[in-house]
N, C-alpha and C positions, 0 to 999 in steps of 0.2 A: 245213228250209233257211232260210238267212238271207233276209230280205226286202230289197228295194231300198233303197239309201242315200237317206235323205230329202234333199231339196234344201236348200241353205244359204239362210238368210234374209238379207235386207239388213242386219238388225241384227247378225247374226254377222259379216258382211264388214266392217262399220264398226268393230266391236270389235277385229277382227284388225288392221285398218289402224292403229287407235289404238295397239295394242300394238307393232307394227313401228315406228311413228313415234316412240314413246317410247324404244324401244331405240336407234334410229338417232340420236336427238337426245342421248342420254345418253353414248354411247361416245366416247372421246377421238379415235378415228380419224376421218379426213375421209371422208365418204360422199357420193356425187354420181352424177348420171345425165346423159348427153348424148343429145340426139336425133340423128337422122341428119344434121342440118345443123350439128352441133358446138355446139349451144346447150345451156346448162344448163337442165334441166327439173326438177332436184332438187338441193338442197345441204343437208346437215345443219348443226346449229348450230356444230360444230367448224370446218367450212370457212368458214362466214360469219364466225366470230371471227377466223380467220386473215386473211381479206380485210379485216375491219373494216367490214362493211356489212350492211344488212338484205336479206332475201330479195327484197323488192319491187324493190330496186335491181339485183339480179343475175339474176333470172329471165329466161330467153330470150336471154341474152347469151353471146357466145363468149369464149374466153380472151383474145383480143386486145382485145375491147371492154371486158373487165374490168381491163385494165391490165397484162396479162402482157407480158413482153419479147417482141418479134417472133420471135426465135429459139425462145423457149419455146412460144409459141402455135403456131408452124409445126410444131414437133416433135409436139405433141399432136394437131394436125390430121392429120398423116401417120399417127400411131399409131391414131387412130380409124378412118381409112380402111382400115388394115391389118386391124384387128379385124373390120370389116364384110366385108372381102374373104375373110379366112381363117376367120372364125367361131371363132377361137382367142384365148385370153387373151394379153395382152402385159404385160411387167413392165419397170419402169425405176426410175431413181433420179435426183433432181434437187434443186438448191438453190432455195429460194424465200423471199422476205422476208415474215416474219410481221409483222402490223401492230404488235404490242407486244413480241415476243420477238427481233426481228431475224432475220437470215438463218438458216434452218434447213435440215436435209437431210431429204428426204422419199423414202420408198420407196412406189411406187404400182403398182397393177395395174388394167388395163382388161379387162373381160369383156363378151362379147355378151349382150344380152337378146333371147331368141328369141320371136317371135310364134307363135300356134297353127298357122299355116301353114308354120312353119319358116324364116321370114325374120328377119333382124336388124332389130328395130324400135327398139332403143336400145342405148346402151353405158353400162354401170354401172362405177363405179370406187371404189376405196378407197385411201386414202393414210395412211401411218403416219409420224409424226415419229421418225426414227432418229438424230437428231443426237447424243444422248448415247452411243448404241451405236457410232456411227462415230467419235466422239472417243475412246472407250475402245479401239476397234480400232486407231485411228491411234497412240494412246499406247502400246499394246502392240506395235505394229509398230516404232515408234521405239525402244522399250525393247529389243526383240529385236535390232534392227539395231545398237544400241549395244553390247549384250552380245556379239553376233557379232563386231563390230569389236574390242572389247576382248580377246575370246578369241583372235582371229586376230593381233592386234598383240602379244599377251602373249608374253614370252620363256619363260613357264612352260608346262607341260602342264596342261590343264584336263581333269578326268575326273569320272565318276560311278561310284559303287560300290553294289552291291546291299546290302540290309540285313545279309545274312550275311557280307559281305566276300569272297565267292567269285568274283564277276564284276565286271570293271571295263570301262567303256566310255570311250574317249577322245572328248571333246567337241571339242577343237582346241588351238590354241596352237603357236607356232613350235618348241617343244621336244617335239613329238609323237613324235620318234624316241627319246625317253628311256625309252620302254617297248618291249617286244618288237614288232617290226615287224607292223603290221596296219592296215587302212584306218581312217580317222577314223570314229568312231561304232560300230565293230564291238565285240563283246564278247570279252574275254579271260578265260578260266576258269583257275582255279588259280594265278593269278599270285603270290599271297601265299606259296605253298609252293614253287612251281617256279622263279620268276624272281628272287626275292630271294636274295641271297648267303647260303649256309648259316650263316656266322658271324653274320649279322644277323637271322636268322629269329626266334629266341627273343625278342629285344628288340622287334622289330616286332609279334610276336604279343601281347606284354604291353601294348604301347601301344594296340593294337586292342581288346583285352579291356577295358582301363581306359576307353577312350572309349565303348564300347558299354554298359558297366555304368553309367557316370555320365552318359551322353548328353551328353558334353562334347566339344569339339573334339579331333581327333586330330592329333598331330604326331610325326614321326620322321625321322631321317636314316639312310639305309641305301644299300647298293649294289643295283643292279638290272641284270640281264643284258640287254643290247641285242641282241647276237648271241652265238653260241656262243663262250664264253671272253672276251667283251668286256663289261666292267663299267663302269657310271657311278654316281657318287654323286648322290643326290637328297635334297632337303629337302621333305617332303610334309606338307601340311595338309589336313584335311577336316572339314566340319561336318555334323551330321545335319539332314536335311530331314524334317519331320513332316507327316503327313496330318491330315485333319479329326478323326480319332479320337485324335490324340496319338502314335500309333505312328510309328516311323521308316520312311519309304518308300524312302529312299536316302540316300547320303552324297555330298556335292558337295565337290570339293577341287581343289587345285593342287599341282603338283610342280615344284620349281626345280632345275635342273641345277647342282650345286655341286661338280662334279668338279674344276674349275680351282681353286676356293677351297680344297678339301681338300688338293690338291697343294701349293698355295702355303703353307697352314698347316704341312704336313709339312716343306716346304722351310725355312720360317721356324724350326720347331723345330730342324731340323738346324743352321741358321745360328746360332741362339742357343746350342745346345750347343757348336758349334765356337767361337763367340765366347767363351763361358765358359772353354773350354780355353785359348784364346789369351790371354785376360786373365790367367789363372793363370800361364801361362808368362811373360807379359810382366812381371807383378809379381815373379815369381821372379828374372827378369833384373835388374829394378830393385833389388830387395833385395840381390842379389849385388853389383851395381855400387856401391851405397851402402856396403855393409859393407866390401868390399875397398878402396874408395877412401879411406874414413875410416881404415881400419887402416894403409894405406900412407902416408897423408899427415898423420896425426895430427890430423885434424879442423880443419885450418887453412883459410885462404882458397883455397889451391891445390886442396884437396879439393873445396871448393864449386864452383870453376871446372870441375874435371874431371867432377863429377857433372852439372852443367848441360850440358856438352858432350855427354856420353853420352846424356842424356835427349833432347837436341835431335836427335841422330842417330837414336835410336829413334823419335821422333815423325815425323821426315822419312820414314823407311821406312814407318811406318803411313800417312802421307799417300799415298804411292805405291800401297800396297795398297788403300786406301779408294777411290781413283780407279778401280781395277780391280775394285771390288766384292769384294775379298778372294778373287778367283779365282786370283791369282798375279801375278808381275811378271817382266819380262824381266831377264836378267842385266845387260844394258847399263844399264837404268834403276837397278838396285840399285847397280852400280859407281859410276855418275856421281852418284847421291844421296849415297853414302857418302863420296866425296872432295870434295864440294862445299864443305865448311868450310875446305879447304886452298887452294882456288883463288884466294883473294884475294892470297895471297903466293907461290903456286906455280902460276900459271895455265898456263904453258907448259912445265911440267916433268913432265907425265904423258904417257905413251904408252898409250892405251887402245884395245884392238883385240880383237875376238872375233866369233864367229858368233852367229846368232839362237838363242834358247832361253828358256824360261820356268821359273821356280822356283815351287813352291807356297809359300804364305805362311810356314810355319814355317822352311823353308830360306832364304827370302828375308830374314827378320829376322836369322837367324844369320849369314848371309854379310855383311849390311850392318854389323852390329856388329863383326864380325871386321875388315872393311876399315877401319872407323872407328878401331879400335885401332891397326892397322898404320899408318894415315895419321898419327894423333896421335904415335905413337912416332917416325915418320920425320921429323916436323916438329921434334921436340925433340932427338932423338939421332942420327937416321939421315941418309939422303941428302938430305932436304929441309931439313936444318939448315944446309947450306952452299950457296952460290950455284950451284956447278957440278953438284950432285947432281940426279938425276931418278929417276922410278919407272916401271917397265913393268908394266902389268897386261894380260896376254894370257889368253885362254881359247878353248877349242875343244870341239867335240862329239866324243865317242868312243863306242866300243861298236858291236856288230853292228847295233843299231837306231838308233844315233845319239842315244840318250837319256841318255848319261853326260856329265857336265860335268867338264872339267879346267881349273882356273884357277891361274895362277902370278902371284905378286907378287914382283917383283925390284927391289931398290934398287941404283943404279949411281952411281959417282963421288962418293960421300959419304965421310965419315970412316971409318977402319978400324974394323970391327965386332969387338966382343968379347962373348962370351956373358955375360949378366947373372949376378951372383953369387946373386941371389935371384929367385924367380918371382913377378912382380906379377900384377895382375888381367888385364892384356892377354894375358900369356903363358898364364895358366890358361884364359882364355876361348878362346884359339886351340888350345891343345893338349888340353884336356879337354872344355870345353863345346861347342866347335864340332863335333867329330866326332859327338858325341851328337845335337845338333840337326840337323846336316846328314844324318845317317845315312850318312856316308861316311868318308873318310880325310883327315887333315890332317898335314902335315909342316912344322915350323918350323925353319929352319936359320939360324944366325948366322954366315954366311960372312964372312971378312975383307973381301971387296969389297962386301958389302951383304947385308941381310936377304933371305932367300928363303922365301916361304910357298907351299907346294904344296897345293892343295885339290881333292878329288875328291868329287863328289856326283851325284845324279840330277836330271834335268830332268823337267818334266811331259810325260808321253807324249802325243805328237801323235795326234789322232784321224785315222783313215783317211778 
């Protein structure tokens, strides 16, 4: 059997105390002891350095006597009494001015020191400078708040994707409905195969493969299904996030809803194609006008005047259509634009009357040029060449749906009309070009009492 433990010698106790004292003086934490009257009965060198004083000046003094702010001293007095009463540790955090480092943030704990008879005979404490940690935490908190604010303010959808690209989690963003409906932060599985439009999947898969192989940013534009049968276009970017070992832990990205842009681009393509078509038609009209005018007038000054007049009429019609964004023009606008060049000398000699209705651009240009030719001919040879003559331009809507236009040009009280011996540009435009461009029927009659032109075409169908 083991014998009794030999008693410790005074030398052993002194050596152990020196060891403890050496450790306590060497550690950077503040170590101290209060007696039951809240007086310091021990302080290590770290605490003395914080105070900027020697132990002889601090021993036996309370926090208030050492210069602590009254609220600070009162707080520690209350905490000491609570430790004595509960015999349980207490922890807190407080700012305090270091004598050389300025105000620092300290994390402290008070614990009871028990006597052999089980009573609290003193209160020990340790305090650690946590200023850098608190600053880092505050910086991290501010960074997280800024990131959260940017995510929530962003019009994009912010997302995270697993390394294998099979799971996506929405972080936030005001465009969070641009992926299949699910709460923010939840995981969607199989979205790359199920939710992307079938026509776009191969292209997206190739972009993903290339990004994974090269560990390069991913970018793709594709359609994604929001709800059954409802598709939106998105422009998606993602970058790899690497772990400490260099492997990709996830991808972080943003998706922008570009549905409106894609639609606008498609609309623009249609407009450009339509514009190209219209320009070709317009150039064909100009070429025909120039060719016919020069042929009929022998290239003289009169030919130049007639070409200029016809080009001005064409330009005026284009101005009307441009104001309407080439969606069409009303019959009334076309008629009044076409006869405008005659009004200086025949302002009160037109009777213009008709119902509402719009022509699409090609028909509007054709009708305008036809009316310009009729007007010019009337000024030179017809009803507007004499003071008493006048012109009636009447039109109305016909047909079961009211989308057929019937327009009549009639000249009255002018010189007796005779059919021309040859067919000039105006007659050819009216009898051959106009029916084709209008997609309707044109009848030109040289009645003795005045020229009569009867035009039938289609109006733009009104939406219900």
